[in-house]
N, C-alpha and C positions, 0 to 999 in steps of 0.2 A: 406886352409884355409884363410894364411894369403889375397892368391889374393882380398878377399872379402870385405876388408878394404880398398883399393887401392879408389876408390871415395873415402870412407870418411877422409883419410889422402890426396889428390889433392883440397876435396872442406876446408879443414885448413887449405893448405898454401897457397890458392889463394886469403880463406878473409884473415889472416895474410899477403903475399908482399900487396894485398889492401890497408888493413888500418896501414901500415905500409910503405910500404911504397914511398905515398906520402910527410909521414914527411923526410921519410933521404932520401932523393933527395933534400925538400926544404931546409933540411940543408947543404948539401953541395955542389947543384948548390945556394943556393941564396946570396945576398951581406949582405953583415956584415958593416952598418956604423950607429955603435948608434949614441946619439950629444943627448943633456940634454930635444930637447922636444924628443923623441921621445922613455926615456926612462922616461918622467911625466905621472904619473896617469893623469888619464883620465876619469873624472866626466860630462857626460853628456853635453859636448863642452865647462866647463867654467874651471875652478882653484878650486882643492882640495881648501877648504874652511879651513876644521875643520880633526881631525884624522879617522881613518878608526874605532879607538873601540871604537866608542860612539855605547852604546845601544837602541835600535831598539823599541819602542812603541809594546807592545803584540799585538795590532789588526793588524798592520801587519802578525803578526803569525798567528792569528784565521784566518785572509781574505788567509791565505794560504791555512789554514785546510781548512776550509769550502770549499775553492772550489778545495782539495782534493778531500772534501766525496763525492760533485755534480757530481764530471768528474768522479769518482769512478760508481753512480750510472748509469749513462751515461752510461758507460761502460761495463754494468748489464743484462741495456734493450733493445738495440738495437737486442745482441745475439737474447732475448728472441723475441723482436718483430718478429721478423724471421721465428721463428718457433713456437709461439703463437696455432696455428691453428692444428699443429701435439699430444701438450703437451696433450692438456685437462684440464679441469675447477679446476687441483689439485694449478697445477703450476699454474692460474692466480689469484687464493687467494694467493699462498702462493707470488708472487710479488705485489702482493695489499697489505699486511703483513709489505714486505719491504718497497715498496714506505710510508708507514703509517709511520713508523717507520722514514722514513727519514724526513717525513712532518712535524712528532712530534717532531724531532730535531729541523730544520728550525722555526720552528716555535716557539721555547726557544729561539732558540737564537736570532730572530727578534724581540719578544720579553725582554730580555735580552737587546736589542741595543746596537748588537756586528752589526747590517747593516751599522749603522752610520754612518755619521762619520763626524768628529770635526777642 
C-alpha cells in the first residue's frame, strides 16, 4: 500500500532539492568578501537619503489594490471566455453582472479621483 505513495515522496524530495539545493550550494561554494559598498542599502542607483520608516501616501496602496482587483478580474475572465460556448446563457449573464459590479467600482474610484496623480 505504501508503494503507491513513492512517486509523491520522490516528487516532494526532488522539489525540495531543486528549491533548496542551489541556495545551499551558493552558500557553501560562493565567495564571502563583504565590504562597505556591498553592505550599503541600494535605492535605485543612488545613495539612500532618508530612513526606511517613512509613511507612504495612501494612493500607493490604493493603486496596488486597484491593480489586484482588475488583475483578478482578468484571471476570472480568461477561463470563462475559453468555455463560453459550452456554458450557456446563464453563465453569460452571471459574468455580465460580475463585470458590471467591477465597472461600477472602477467608475466610483475614477469619480473619487483615485486614478489622478498629482
